Every structure is written in structure tokens, then in C-alpha cells.
N, C-alpha and C positions, 0 to 999 in steps of 0.2 A: 195646059201645056206651056203657056207663057210664064206661068208661075214657076214651073219646074226649070225652064230654061234660064230664068232670071236667077234662081237659086244656084244653079250650076255655074253660071257666069260669076256670081259673087264668090263662090269657093275658089274658082280659078284665079280671080283677081286679088283675093285676100293674101296678105304677106304670109309666107310659110314660116313656121317656127323652126329655129335652128336646133338640130339634134346634136347631142355630144358625139364627138368622134369616137369610133370604136377603138378599144384598146388593142394594141398589138402585142403578140406573144414575144417575150424576150428570149431570143435564141442567139447563139454565138454567130456573129457576123462573119461572113466569108469574104475576106478582103480580095480585091482585084489585084492579082499578081500575074507574073509572066507565065504561070502555068495554067491560066484559065483555058478551058476547052481542050485540055490534054488529059491523057489517061495514064494510069500507073498500074503496074503488076507487082504484087507483093508476094514474096515466098518466105518460108521459114524453114531453116535447115533441120529443125526438129520434126517437121511434118505435122506440126500442131500449132494453132494460133492461140493456145490458152495463155501463154505468157506475153504474147505480143498483141493481144486483142485491143488494148488501149491505143495502140498506134493508129489504127484505122479511124478512130474518132478524131484524133488530132489531124490526120491527113485531110479529113473532110472539113473540119472547122477552120483550119488555117492554111491548107494547101490549095483548096479550091479546084480539085480535079473533078472533071465531069464524069469520070469513070474510074472506079477503084476495083481491081480484080484480085481476089484471093485465090492463088493457085496452090493446090495441094492434091494429095492422092485420094482424099475423101471429101466430097462436097457436103455430105451429111454432117460429118464432124465439124467442118468449117462453119456451117450454118449454126450449129449448136454453140460455137464459141463466139460468133460475131453478131448474130441476130438477137438484139436485146431491146428493152423498152427505150433506152436512150437512143439507139440507132433509129428507131421508128419516129420518135418525137423530134430528133434533130434533122432528119432528112437524109441521114447516111444510107438508109435502106434503099433510097431512090437511085443512088449512084453505085451501090455495092453489087458486084457480080462475083460469081464463083466459077471455078474451072477445074476439071479433072484431066484436061488434055495435057499432052506433053508441053514442056515449058516453051519450046520453040513455037508451037502453034498458038499458045496463049499470048505470047508476046506480039503476034502479028497485029499491027495497027497501034500498038502502045508506044508511047514516047519515053517512058521512064520505067526502070526496073529497080525495085528496092529489095535487096536480099538481106533478110534478118537472120542472124545466127548462121551465116553462110558456111559451107563446107569448102575448105581450101582445095581439096583434091578434085572437086567437081567444078570449080570456078572456070577453069580454062574452057571446058566444053560448053558451059552455060554462057560465057561471054561470046563464044563463037555463034551460038544461037541468037543472042541478042543483036549481034552485028548483022546477021542474016535477016532478022525481023525489022531492022531499021530503028532500033532503040537509040535515042540521042542522049540519055542521061542514065547513069548507073551509080547506085549507092550501095556499097557492100558493108555490112555490119558483121564483125567477128566478135562473138560474145563468149564469156567464160561458161555460160550455160548451154552453149551449142557444141557442135562436133569439132570445131577448130578454135579453141580458146587462144591459140598463139599462131603466128605465121612461121611456117617451117622454111619456106623458100621465098623471100621477099623479092628477089630479082625475077624469078619466074612469074610471080604474080604481077609485078610491074610490067613485064613484057606482054603478058596476056591482056592487060588493061589497055596498053598502048595499041596493040593490034586490033582491039575492038573498035577503035575509032570514035567512041562516044566519050562525052565528058564523064569523068569518074571521080568518086570519093571512096576511100577505104577508111573505116573507123573501127578501132578495136576498143572494147570496153570490158569491164569486169562483170561480176554477177550483179543482177538487177534486183533491187529490193522494193517493197511496196511503199515504204514511208520515206520521209525526209525530203519533201518537195521544196525546191528553191535553194538548194545548197550551192556552194562554190564549185566551179569547174575549172579545169586547166587542160591544155593540150600537151602531150608528151610524144616521144618517138614511138613508132609503131612496134619496135622491138623492146618496149619497156619490160623489165623483168617480171613485174607483177602489176596488176591493175586491181585496185581496191573496189569494194562494192559501191554502187551508184544508185540513186533513186530512179526507179523505172520511168516515171513521168518526165524527169529532167532529160534523160537520154532520148526518149521518144520526141520530146519537144525540140531538142537540139537537131535531131535528124530531120524533122519537119522544116525547121528554119534553114538548115544547111542545103536542103534541096533547092531553095530559092536564091541562094547566094553564089555569085560567081567566084568569091574568094575560096569557096570549098572545092572548086574544080581542080583536079590534078593533085589532090592532097592525100597522103597516107599518114595517119596519126593515131594515137591512143587518147581516149577521153578518160580523164582521171579526176577524182575529187580534189578540190582545193581546200586546205585546212582553214584558210582565211577567206570568207565571203564578203569582206568589207567593201570591196570594189563593186560587187553586184548590188549590195545594199545602197551604196552611194548613187548608183545609176537609177535605182528605183525611187530614191528620195528626190532625184532630179526630175521625176515625172515620166520615166520610161515604163511602158507596160511591156508585156512579153513580145507582142508583135512589133512594137516600135523599136524594141531592142534589136530585133532581127533585120529591120528594113532601113532605118535611117538614124542619123545623129540627132540628138535633141538640141534644145536651145543652148544648153551649157557646153556643147561640143563633146559630149560623152559618146563614146563609140557604143553601138548596139552590142547585146550580149554575145550572140554567136559570131558576129563580125569581129568583135574585139578579141574573142578567143582565137579565131582563125588568123587574125593579124598578129597574134603574139603579144598584144597589149596587156592582157590579163595573165599573170603568172602567179607564183607563190607570193605570199604577203610581203610587202616592202618592209614592214616593221621587223619581221623575222630576219630578212636579209640585212637590214641596217644593224640589228643587234649582233648578228654573226660577224659582220664586217668590223663593228666596234670591238668585239671580243678578240678577233684576230689582230687588229691594230694594237690593242693593249698588250697582247701577248708578245707581239714583235717588239714593242717599245721596252717591255720588261727584259726581254732577252738582249736587246741592244745595250741596256744599262749594265748588264753583268760584265765584270772585268774578264778580258781575254787572257787565258793562262798559256804560258809557254810549255814546251815539252819538258824542260828541266823542272819547272814548277809542278807539273803533273806527276813526274817521277818522284820528286821529293814528297809530295802529298801521299802518293801510293806507299812509299817506304814508311812514312809516318803512320799510316793506317795499319800496315802490317806489323810494325813494332808495337802499336797499341793493342792489336789483337793478341800478340804473343804475351804481353804483360797481363792482359786480361785472362789468358789461359792459365798462366802461373798462379795468379791470385785465386782463380776458381779452384785449382787443384789444392792449394794450401787451405782454402776454406773447407773443402770437402774432407781433407785429412783431419783438421781440427774438429770437425763435426763427428767423425768416426771415433776419435780419441775421447771426446766428451761422452759419446754414447757408451763406450767400453767402461769408462770410469763410473758412469751411472749404473751400469749393470753390476759391476763389482760391489759398489756400495749397497745396492739393493740386496745382493746375495748375503752380504755380511749382516745386514739388518735382519734378514730371515733367520740366520743362525743365532743371533743374539736373542731373538724372541722365542726360541725353542723352550718347552717346559723343563724346569730344573728337577722335578720329582723323578723323571725318567733317568737322569744321569746319576742321582743318589742311589737309586735302587740297583743300578748296574754296579756301583762301587761296593755296596754291601754284599752282593753275591760274590764278587771277586774276593772280598775279605774272608767270607765264610770258607770258600774253597781253600784259601791259604792257611787258616787255622787248623783245619782237618789234616792237612799234610804235615804240619808241625807236630801235632799230637802223635800221629802215626810214627813219624821218625823218632820222636822222643821216647816212645814206648819201647821201640826196638832197641834204643840205646840203653834204657833202664834194665832191660833183660840182660844185657852183657855186663854192666858196671855195678849196678845196685846190689845190696846185701840180699842174700836169699831169705825168704820168709821162714819163720820158725816152723818146724815140723809138728804136726799134731801129736799129743801124748796118747800113748796107747791106753 
């Protein structure tokens, strides 16, 4: 018994061997932002989350909502679109909820409403329901793939948003494509005539970032592609990642991506603007160097041009007449050559025939004369 107790005491007093720390699974970190412990309701005007399913993952990875509710007419269809392997592994499935209830009932207790591919005609009633439910943040996306690609009555929409009492953002965008992540973006007026295609991931990431930025509140704009993405590349070379671009300035003083867009810092390429300005200045300088003509000088120049046109007409008419005469002479010469080249045997045969006809006539006329004038032949002897 004493031996066993001593052995146990030795094991307890012996230094424990350090074990390697367990490896942690690398998953997207959910940053602590002002939306922590808040809930969001997401609707799609097409009544299908097929095209917008990637937005839910971004809201979970970067928005840090503790509850994300997908509201549609069919929970079964919504689950088919949104429940994926990535949703399970990333933890999205733990905060994702589904609802077939009316929008007003689904919004009860929610703090944010995100309307993807919203329908303009239904927005007024939906905003009233959001106000009754106590929603504090509204983000409306109007897409070319949805029921309202353009805004028919901007004043009515603005009035409905103001009456809602919540912080609002209205963003219009063109058709969404699967490829082209990380391209240049710019903000234009809400009534922009056309909105070109945009990468789907860029649009969804911008929406996620704009939900957290106060600069996006009370704004109505169109999100369009920027042909020059040099400013974005410069920001990333300075060390900004996507989240840092949306939350703070970096050490070089560069504005974040979404904030810079909302502040109007990022626009079309400066090189293109500078080239256009240089071209316009050069054109103006060339026009300034041209001598200014008086009315008398312009009239004299016009008369000169008219006289030159008259002389050119006379010269052209004379030239055409000479060409016609030359063609007539050439035709006559050709006809004479054809006559000269005709066979001579045919002409001699015609002359002989005419001579024979003439000799016969002379003989006949001579015979008749002989019968009257010549001596009578001797009569035969009996």
C-alpha cells in the first residue's frame, strides 16, 4: 500500500510534459462592429435567393449580425438556395433563419432591412411596415435583374423614405455577373441613363460595407463600373484589405474603398480627365491662333469660291464635249477600216454580171437595126 502511494505521489510531483497547442481552424473572422447583436431581414424582389445567395455569407463574415432572416414566400425554396456546405462550416447556419410570414411580422424585433432587387411600386407599403416594426436601418437595392431596374418617381421614393424615419440608403446597379472580382467602382446619380454590368461579389461586398458606414446614410446613388481601377490598386498596395478599406484610413492617409466612393474621392481616372483637358486646351489654342475674318473678307472668299466652281463647270463641260468628239471620230475611222478590209472578189463578180447584162442589150438592139438597114440575104435558087 505504501509502495502504491509513493508511486502515485511521484507521478503527481513529476514535471508534466508540454503538449503542442491544438491547431485552430482558419475561418473568416467576424469583426466587432456597431451592428453586433443586431438582426437583419433580407428580401429579394424576385422571390428567389438564387442570384443573391452569396450576400448572406458576406453578411455573416463581415457584418456580424447575430440573426439573419431570409423572408420569402417559400421557406423550402429558400433553404435549397442558402443551406450549403460553406454555410455549415462557416457558422452561417447558426444565425440563419427563414420566414414565410408577412414582411411586417417578420420585421418585428429586427433592426435592419435589406431589400435586394426591390420593387419600386411596393416600397411605400413596405417602408410603412418597417416603420411600424421599429426598423432603424433600411438599405434598398434596385437592380437591372429585378422588377424595377430604374426609378420612375424619385420624389415619391424620397418622401416615403423620409416618412419611414429610419436611416436609409438607395443604391441602383446594373446586371450582376459572376466574374471580375475587384474591379473599379464609382458612384453616379440615381437617374443615370444606363448602368453597366458589375461583378456580383463587388456589389454584395459594397452593400455589406455600406451598412456599417454613416456616410451611406441618406444617400441615393447608382453604383457603376470605373474603367480605371488604379486608385483601388494603389490603396491595396498601401496595405488596405477589404475590411480596412471600409472602416478606417491607413497609415498613408488613403481613404477606405466604400468610404472613398461615398465621399466622392474616387471618380473616373485622373489620367483620362487630364488628357481630355489637354486636348481641349490644345484645340482652344489652335482656334485662337486662327485669323479672325471680317464680313467683307468672308463675302469675297465666298464669291471667289463660286467663281471657281463656275470655271470648273465650264472646264468639265468642254472636256466632256472633246471626249464625245474623239469617240465619234474613232467610230468613223473604225467603220472606214471595216469597209477597206472587205473582200475584192465580191466587187469584181458584181461588175462582170453588170457587163454581161449590158452586152446582151446591145446585141439585141443591133440585130433589130440590121433587120431594117442591112441588105437582104440572097434568095435560094429553085
